[in-house]
C-alpha positions in Angstrom: 8.4 0.8 -4.3 12.0 1.8 -3.5 14.3 2.0 -0.6 16.9 4.7 -0.2 19.9 3.3 -2.2 22.5 3.3 0.5 24.6 0.5 2.0 22.9 -1.2 5.0 19.5 -0.1 3.9 19.0 -2.1 0.6 19.7 -5.6 -0.5 21.1 -6.7 2.8 20.8 -10.4 2.0 22.5 -9.9 -1.3 25.2 -7.8 0.4 26.1 -10.8 2.6 27.0 -12.7 -0.6 28.6 -10.0 -2.8 29.4 -7.2 -0.5 27.8 -3.8 0.4 29.3 -1.8 -2.5 28.4 -4.3 -5.2 24.9 -4.7 -3.8 24.2 -1.0 -3.7 25.6 -0.5 -7.2 23.3 -3.2 -8.5 20.3 -1.8 -6.7 20.9 1.7 -8.0 21.4 0.4 -11.6 18.2 -1.6 -11.5 16.2 1.2 -9.8 17.3 3.7 -12.5 16.5 1.3 -15.3 13.1 0.5 -13.8 12.3 4.2 -13.6 13.4 4.8 -17.2 11.5 1.8 -18.5 8.3 2.4 -16.7 8.2 6.0 -15.9 8.0 7.4 -19.4 5.2 5.2 -20.6 2.1 7.4 -21.4 -0.3 4.6 -20.6 -0.1 5.2 -16.9 1.1 7.7 -14.3 4.2 6.6 -12.4 4.8 7.2 -8.8 8.0 6.4 -7.0 7.0 5.3 -3.5 10.1 5.8 -1.3 11.3 4.7 2.2 12.2 6.0 4.6 9.8 8.9 4.3 12.4 11.5 5.3 14.4 10.7 2.1 11.5 11.9 -0.1 13.4 15.1 -1.1 16.9 13.7 -1.2 18.9 13.7 -4.4 19.6 10.0 -4.3 16.5 9.1 -6.4 16.5 8.6 -10.2 15.0 11.7 -11.9 12.5 11.6 -14.7 10.2 14.5 -15.7 6.7 14.1 -14.3 7.8 11.3 -11.9 6.1 12.0 -8.6 7.7 10.7 -5.4 5.5 9.7 -2.5 6.3 8.4 1.0 5.6 4.7 1.6 4.6 5.3 5.2 5.6 3.2 8.2 5.4 -0.5 9.1 6.4 -3.7 7.4 6.3 -4.2 3.7 2.6 -5.0 3.7 1.7 -2.0 5.7 3.7 0.2 3.3 2.2 -1.3 0.2 -1.3 -0.9 1.7 -0.5 2.7 2.4 0.4 3.3 -1.3 -2.8 1.6 -2.5 -4.9 3.7 0.0 -3.4 7.1 -0.9 -3.3 7.0 -4.7 -6.2 8.5 -6.8 -9.1 6.2 -7.7 -8.7 3.5 -10.3 -6.5 0.5 -10.8 -3.0 0.5 -9.3 -0.1 -1.8 -10.0 2.9 -1.8 -7.6 6.3 -3.3 -8.7 9.5 -3.9 -6.9 12.6 -2.0 -7.7 15.0 -5.0 -7.9 13.6 -6.8 -11.0 16.2 -6.5 -13.8 13.9 -8.1 -16.4 10.9 -5.9 -15.9 9.5 -4.1 -19.0 6.6 -1.8 -19.7 4.8 -4.7 -21.4 4.7 -6.5 -18.0 2.9 -3.6 -16.4 0.6 -3.1 -19.3 -0.4 -6.8 -19.1 -1.0 -6.5 -15.4 -3.4 -3.6 -15.9 -5.2 -5.6 -18.7 -5.6 -8.5 -16.3 -7.3 -6.2 -13.8 -10.1 -5.8 -16.3 -11.3 -9.3 -15.4 -9.9 -9.7 -11.9 -9.9 -7.9 -8.5 -6.2 -8.4 -8.0 -3.1 -9.4 -9.9 0.2 -10.9 -8.7 3.5 -11.4 -10.5 5.1 -14.4 -8.9 8.8 -14.6 -8.1 10.7 -17.8 -8.0 11.3 -17.6 -4.3 7.6 -17.7 -3.3 7.2 -14.0 -3.1 6.0 -11.6 -5.8 7.5 -8.8 -7.8 4.2 -7.2 -8.8 0.8 -6.7 -7.1 -2.1 -4.8 -8.5 -5.7 -4.0 -7.4 -8.7 -2.9 -9.4 -9.8 -1.0 -6.2 -13.5 -1.1 -7.1 -16.0 -1.5 -5.6 -13.6 -1.4 -2.5 -10.0 -1.6 -1.7 -8.6 -5.0 -0.8 -6.4 -5.9 2.2 -4.2 -8.8 1.0 -1.1 -8.0 3.2 -2.2 -8.8 6.8 -0.2 -11.5 8.5 2.0 -12.2 5.5 5.4 -13.8 6.3 7.6 -11.4 4.3 10.9 -12.7 2.9 9.7 -16.3 3.0 8.5 -18.7 0.4 5.0 -18.3 1.7 4.5 -14.6 1.0 2.5 -15.0 -2.3 0.4 -17.9 -0.9 -0.5 -15.9 2.2 -1.4 -12.8 0.2 -3.6 -14.8 -2.2 -5.3 -16.6 0.8 -6.2 -13.1 2.2 -8.2 -12.6 -1.0 -10.6 -15.6 -0.7 -13.7 -14.9 -2.7 -12.0 -12.5 -5.0 -10.8 -13.1 -8.5 -7.0 -13.2 -8.7 -5.0 -13.2 -11.9 -1.3 -13.8 -12.4 1.3 -12.0 -14.4 4.4 -14.0 -15.7 7.0 -15.0 -13.2 10.1 -12.9 -13.0 13.1 -13.0 -10.7 14.0 -10.6 -8.0 17.6 -10.5 -6.8 18.0 -11.3 -3.2 21.0 -13.6 -3.0 24.4 -14.0 -4.8 23.1 -16.8 -7.0 20.2 -14.6 -8.2 22.7 -11.8 -8.9 25.0 -14.1 -11.0 22.0 -15.4 -13.0 20.4 -12.0 -13.6 23.7 -10.2 -14.3 24.3 -12.4 -17.4 20.7 -12.0 -18.7 20.1 -8.3 -18.3 21.3 -7.2 -21.7 21.4 -3.4 -21.4 21.8 -3.0 -17.6 25.1 -1.5 -16.6 25.8 -3.9 -13.7 29.1 -3.9 -11.8 31.5 -6.6 -12.9 
């Protein structure tokens, strides 16, 4: 899941702390590295779900051979994630955020493995949200996103509550970067990421 990497459209909370230019540079670097790290892995097919939909063919997106771009659709984050789950071919699907500097292919592989014994998998973030969500999608597709208070510390809990009666697994917790303190912490940890100084 990715937003068009332009000022005012991405990392608005982060931009309030570090400025628009630094926030967009950060987002572009993490998005490019996420596509590189995950998109070339032969164990799965990678799609870049973009918003707004009109940006689908723009040159602003990272390029990788065989990377398919699809529109996210309309609505809040939950509606857009549901749209991605609903439109992809049959089989398990894992969605990840595009602002997780520590993400590695091993995290995604582990999430797919967890779906062998669970209906859904979540990767918790320290702020009460999540950086990954996956669904087995058999026998039916789940709807965990209705009524979720996005951008709050209750996003994960509300999504899991929507799945009562289903088996839920958890991936390791990773940090997304929404505020200046997150940016400072992750900047020093992301060893190969070319982040602005």
